[in-house]
C-alpha positions in Angstrom: 158.9 -169.9 89.2 159.2 -169.9 85.4 159.8 -166.7 83.4 158.4 -165.5 80.2 160.6 -162.6 79.2 159.6 -160.1 76.5 162.2 -157.8 75.0 160.5 -154.7 73.7 157.2 -153.0 74.8 156.2 -151.7 71.4 153.2 -153.0 69.4 154.2 -156.7 69.3 155.6 -157.0 72.8 152.7 -155.2 74.4 150.1 -157.4 72.7 152.0 -160.6 73.7 152.1 -159.5 77.3 148.4 -158.8 77.4 147.5 -162.1 75.6 149.8 -164.3 77.7 148.4 -162.9 80.9 145.2 -164.7 79.9 146.8 -168.0 79.2 149.5 -168.5 81.8 149.1 -169.7 85.4 150.5 -166.8 87.3 151.3 -169.0 90.3 153.7 -170.9 88.1 154.8 -168.1 85.7 155.9 -164.5 85.9 155.9 -162.2 82.9 158.6 -159.6 82.5 158.8 -157.0 79.7 161.8 -154.8 79.2 162.1 -151.6 77.2 164.5 -148.6 77.2 161.8 -146.1 76.4 159.0 -145.0 78.7 156.8 -143.6 75.9 154.8 -145.7 73.4 154.7 -144.2 69.9 151.8 -144.8 67.5 154.2 -144.9 64.5 151.6 -144.7 61.7 150.7 -141.3 63.0 154.1 -139.9 62.3 153.1 -139.6 58.6 150.4 -137.1 59.5 152.4 -134.7 61.7 154.2 -132.9 58.9 150.9 -131.9 57.3 149.3 -130.7 60.6 146.8 -133.5 60.7 148.2 -134.9 64.0 150.2 -133.5 66.8 152.8 -135.2 69.1 150.1 -135.7 71.7 148.1 -137.8 69.3 150.9 -140.3 68.8 152.6 -140.6 72.3 151.3 -142.3 75.4 152.9 -143.9 78.4 153.8 -147.6 77.8 152.6 -148.5 81.3 149.1 -147.6 80.5 148.8 -150.6 78.1 150.4 -153.3 80.2 148.2 -155.4 82.5 148.6 -155.6 86.2 150.8 -158.5 87.1 153.4 -157.9 84.3 156.7 -156.5 85.6 157.9 -153.6 83.4 161.6 -152.9 83.6 162.8 -149.6 82.1 166.3 -150.3 80.9 168.5 -150.8 77.8 169.3 -154.4 77.0 173.0 -155.0 77.1 173.3 -158.6 76.0 171.1 -161.6 75.1 172.8 -165.0 75.7 170.3 -167.5 74.2 172.7 -170.4 74.9 172.4 -169.7 78.6 168.7 -168.5 78.4 169.9 -165.3 80.0 169.6 -161.5 79.4 171.8 -158.8 80.9 170.3 -155.4 81.4 172.3 -152.1 81.3 170.5 -151.0 84.5 172.6 -152.2 87.4 173.9 -155.0 85.2 170.9 -157.1 86.2 170.7 -160.6 84.8 167.4 -162.3 84.1 167.1 -166.0 83.3 164.2 -167.0 81.2 162.3 -170.2 80.2 160.8 -168.6 77.1 162.0 -165.4 75.4 159.9 -163.3 73.0 162.0 -160.9 70.9 160.0 -157.8 70.0 162.8 -155.3 69.6 161.5 -153.9 66.3 163.4 -151.9 63.6 164.9 -148.4 63.6 166.2 -145.9 61.1 170.0 -145.7 60.7 170.6 -142.4 58.8 174.4 -142.7 59.5 174.5 -145.6 57.0 174.2 -143.1 54.1 177.2 -140.8 53.6 176.4 -137.1 54.1 172.8 -137.6 55.2 173.5 -136.4 58.8 175.7 -133.5 57.9 174.8 -129.8 58.1 171.3 -129.9 56.6 169.8 -132.7 58.8 166.4 -131.5 60.1 167.0 -128.1 58.3 166.5 -128.9 54.7 166.9 -132.7 55.0 164.2 -134.5 57.1 162.8 -137.8 58.0 159.2 -138.6 59.0 160.0 -142.0 60.7 160.8 -140.2 64.0 158.7 -137.8 66.0 161.6 -135.3 65.9 161.9 -135.5 62.1 158.1 -135.2 61.6 157.7 -132.2 63.9 160.7 -130.4 62.4 159.3 -131.0 58.9 155.9 -129.6 60.0 157.7 -126.5 61.1 159.6 -126.2 57.8 156.4 -126.8 55.7 154.7 -123.9 57.4 157.1 -121.4 55.9 158.1 -123.1 52.7 157.2 -121.2 49.5 158.0 -124.0 47.0 160.8 -125.6 45.1 162.0 -129.2 44.5 160.8 -131.7 47.1 162.6 -135.1 46.7 161.5 -138.2 48.6 164.2 -140.8 48.7 164.0 -144.4 50.0 167.6 -145.5 50.8 167.1 -149.2 51.0 164.5 -151.9 51.5 163.1 -153.3 53.7 161.6 -150.4 55.6 158.8 -150.0 58.2 155.5 -149.7 56.4 156.7 -150.0 52.8 153.7 -147.9 51.5 154.5 -144.9 53.8 156.7 -143.1 51.3 153.8 -143.3 48.7 151.4 -141.9 51.3 153.8 -139.1 52.0 153.9 -138.2 48.3 150.1 -138.3 47.9 149.6 -136.2 51.1 152.2 -133.7 49.9 150.3 -133.3 46.6 147.1 -132.6 48.6 148.8 -130.3 51.1 150.4 -128.0 48.6 147.3 -128.0 46.5 145.3 -126.9 49.6 147.9 -124.1 50.2 147.6 -122.9 46.6 151.3 -123.5 45.8 151.2 -126.9 44.1 152.3 -125.4 40.8 155.4 -124.1 42.6 156.3 -127.5 44.0 158.0 -130.2 42.0 157.7 -133.6 43.7 160.2 -136.3 42.9 160.2 -139.9 44.2 163.5 -141.8 44.1 163.3 -145.5 45.0 165.6 -148.5 44.8 162.6 -150.5 43.5 161.7 -150.7 39.7 158.5 -148.8 40.3 156.1 -147.2 42.8 153.9 -150.3 42.8 155.9 -153.5 42.1 153.2 -156.3 42.3 151.5 -156.9 38.9 147.9 -156.3 39.8 148.7 -153.3 42.0 150.9 -151.8 39.2 148.1 -152.4 36.6 145.4 -150.7 38.6 147.4 -148.0 40.4 150.5 -147.6 38.3 149.4 -144.2 36.8 148.7 -142.5 40.2 152.1 -140.7 40.2 151.5 -139.4 36.7 148.0 -138.3 37.5 149.3 -136.4 40.5 152.3 -134.9 38.6 154.9 -136.7 40.7 158.1 -137.6 39.0 159.6 -141.1 39.5 163.3 -142.0 39.5 163.3 -145.8 39.8 166.1 -148.2 40.7 167.9 -145.3 42.4 170.4 -146.7 44.9 171.6 -143.8 46.9 175.4 -143.4 47.4 175.6 -140.1 49.1 174.0 -136.8 50.0 176.0 -133.7 48.9 174.8 -130.7 50.9 177.1 -128.3 49.1 175.3 -128.9 45.8 172.0 -129.9 47.4 171.8 -133.2 45.5 171.7 -136.9 46.1 173.8 -139.3 44.0 173.3 -142.9 43.1 176.0 -145.6 42.6 175.3 -145.5 38.9 176.2 -141.7 39.0 172.8 -140.3 38.6 172.3 -137.0 40.4 169.0 -135.6 41.7 169.0 -132.0 43.0 166.7 -131.0 45.8 165.5 -127.9 47.8 164.0 -130.1 50.5 165.0 -133.8 50.8 162.7 -136.2 52.7 164.7 -139.3 53.5 163.5 -142.7 54.4 166.9 -143.9 55.8 168.2 -147.4 56.0 166.2 -149.5 58.5 168.0 -152.1 60.7 167.1 -154.2 63.7 168.1 -153.4 67.2 171.8 -153.0 68.1 171.5 -155.6 70.9 170.6 -158.2 68.3 174.0 -157.6 66.6 175.9 -157.5 69.9 174.4 -160.8 70.9 175.2 -162.5 67.6 171.5 -163.3 67.0 170.8 -161.5 63.8 171.5 -161.4 60.0 173.4 -158.6 58.3 170.6 -156.2 59.0 170.2 -157.2 62.6 166.9 -159.1 62.1 166.5 -162.4 63.9 166.4 -165.5 61.5 162.8 -166.7 62.2 160.7 -169.6 60.8 158.3 -168.0 58.3 155.4 -170.0 59.5 155.9 -170.8 63.2 157.6 -167.6 64.3 160.1 -169.6 66.3 163.8 -168.7 66.1 165.6 -170.9 63.6 168.4 -171.6 66.1 166.9 -171.6 69.6 163.7 -173.5 70.5 162.7 -171.3 73.4 163.1 -168.0 71.5 160.1 -166.6 69.6 160.0 -163.4 67.4 157.2 -161.0 66.7 156.9 -158.0 64.5 159.6 -156.0 62.8 162.4 -157.9 64.6 161.9 -161.0 62.5 163.5 -161.6 59.1 160.3 -163.1 57.7 159.6 -162.0 54.1 156.5 -159.9 54.6 155.9 -156.2 55.4 157.3 -154.6 58.5 154.0 -153.1 59.6 151.7 -153.1 62.7 149.1 -155.2 61.0 151.6 -158.0 60.5 152.4 -158.0 64.3 148.7 -158.3 64.9 148.3 -161.2 62.5 151.3 -162.9 64.0 150.0 -162.6 67.6 147.5 -165.5 67.7 149.9 -167.9 66.0 152.8 -166.9 68.4 150.6 -167.2 71.5 149.3 -170.6 70.5 152.7 -171.9 69.6 154.2 -170.8 73.0 151.3 -172.6 74.7 152.0 -175.7 72.6 155.7 -175.6 73.6 154.8 -175.4 77.3 152.6 -178.5 76.8 155.4 -180.3 75.0 153.8 -180.1 71.5 155.3 -179.2 68.2 154.5 -175.6 66.9 151.9 -175.1 64.2 153.0 -173.7 60.8 150.1 -171.3 60.8 151.4 -167.8 60.0 150.9 -167.1 56.2 152.6 -163.7 56.0 149.3 -161.9 56.2 149.5 -158.1 55.9 147.1 -155.3 55.1 147.8 -151.6 54.8 145.7 -148.5 54.2 147.4 -146.2 51.7 146.4 -142.6 52.3 146.0 -141.1 48.8 145.1 -137.5 49.7 141.9 -135.4 49.3 140.2 -137.6 52.0 140.6 -140.8 50.0 142.5 -144.0 50.6 143.4 -147.4 49.2 143.5 -150.7 51.0 145.8 -153.7 50.1 145.6 -157.2 51.6 148.1 -159.9 50.8 150.3 -162.7 52.2 153.4 -164.7 51.3 151.8 -166.4 48.3 149.0 -164.0 47.1 149.7 -160.5 45.8 147.3 -157.6 46.5 144.1 -158.2 44.6 141.0 -156.0 44.0 137.8 -156.8 45.8 136.0 -155.9 49.1 137.2 -156.3 52.7 136.6 -157.7 55.2 133.1 -158.9 54.1 132.8 -160.3 50.6 130.8 -158.1 48.3 130.0 -155.6 51.0 133.3 -154.4 52.4 132.9 -151.7 53.5 136.5 -151.2 52.4 137.6 -151.4 48.7 140.8 -153.3 47.8 143.1 -151.6 45.2 140.7 -148.8 44.7 140.5 -145.2 46.0 137.6 -144.5 48.3 136.6 -142.1 51.1 135.7 -145.1 53.3 139.2 -146.3 53.1 140.5 -142.9 54.2 138.2 -142.9 57.2 139.1 -146.5 58.0 142.7 -145.4 58.3 141.8 -142.3 60.4 139.7 -144.4 62.8 142.4 -147.0 63.2 144.3 -144.8 65.7 141.4 -145.2 68.2 141.3 -148.9 67.7 145.0 -149.1 68.1 145.0 -147.4 71.5 141.8 -148.9 72.9 141.7 -152.5 71.4 144.7 -153.7 69.5 147.4 -152.9 72.0 145.5 -154.3 74.9 145.1 -157.7 73.2 141.4 -157.2 72.5 139.6 -159.2 69.9 139.5 -157.7 66.4 137.1 -158.9 63.7 139.9 -160.0 61.5 141.4 -163.5 61.0 145.1 -164.1 61.3 145.2 -166.0 58.0 144.3 -164.1 54.9 141.0 -165.0 53.2 140.4 -165.1 49.5 136.7 -164.3 50.1 135.8 -161.1 48.4 138.9 -160.9 46.3 138.9 -161.0 42.5 141.5 -162.9 40.6 
């Protein structure tokens, strides 16, 4: 019997398992999915926990609930991948699994230890992240009793999961402290290694003044060197110093450690992947979906969804002895929560920057591109239900994998 082995039961891996169940002859193929974590995390929901809009229960469910019958789920750390042998060794009982086709869906993770001083005495006391459940919950607890001061949001390095999430955090913080009546007592500062909050020309032209309007200070091209807890400040390599009372860190993001151990990744542990076919650049029977790939688009759940159909079709083509199609165009879209029950939507790909317009129906929407609207906010809030009930289970969504120019204004 042939084996399709999926490493990672997060968004990408779970969707692949559900889709491939529909396309493989189960008398000829078995599908195995491996993950070291029993719980499935709805990661976009972490953003809302610090502000009391979601709880842990809203963002955590058992992974087994979203895997179809007939898929073997193995709970284990992955010790080693040997693509030259088409073999994977698991930490659990040193079990070895040979595969015919491998899908790498090992994602990305925060690595706060990469920044000197970040994990010292103040971690989750006056220094927090919101890219983990623990960080988000601890920050929620801190916000409940905080009376004001200097709140600094720092992005350590790009790329990160959901590149717009730090902006959403800033906008929600502005709303949250306004609602609590202490906004005048809170100074919000954003430090980023990028040259601005919005770096694409049309987005910058239409949204570039949002931080000024919300009285959020911007410190661009800030490449953090260290966190100094004794003086409560962060320092950059060009010797700028930004003091804080509360520091919200978006730490360095890197791919899974097993990718490094197995010699499969680049310097950030992401797998070199063909931008358009999603096939490994080195091994023909290895495919990559979601954040684990080094493709130059956003590391976001929407990207994994738009990758899915291309990946599934190309695996089927490989089984039939056909060449893969170069069909993935880097499509991504993201809702940006902007506070006060409004949001922004961006839609783009490798070649086309975010543009204004209506989405997904030209002229009708109902979502507005590069424009604040209440409908965009409710679209983001409703997406959690769609994620748990449709997207993860491989259900059909009314969105094409390839980006459409219909409804966009040049």
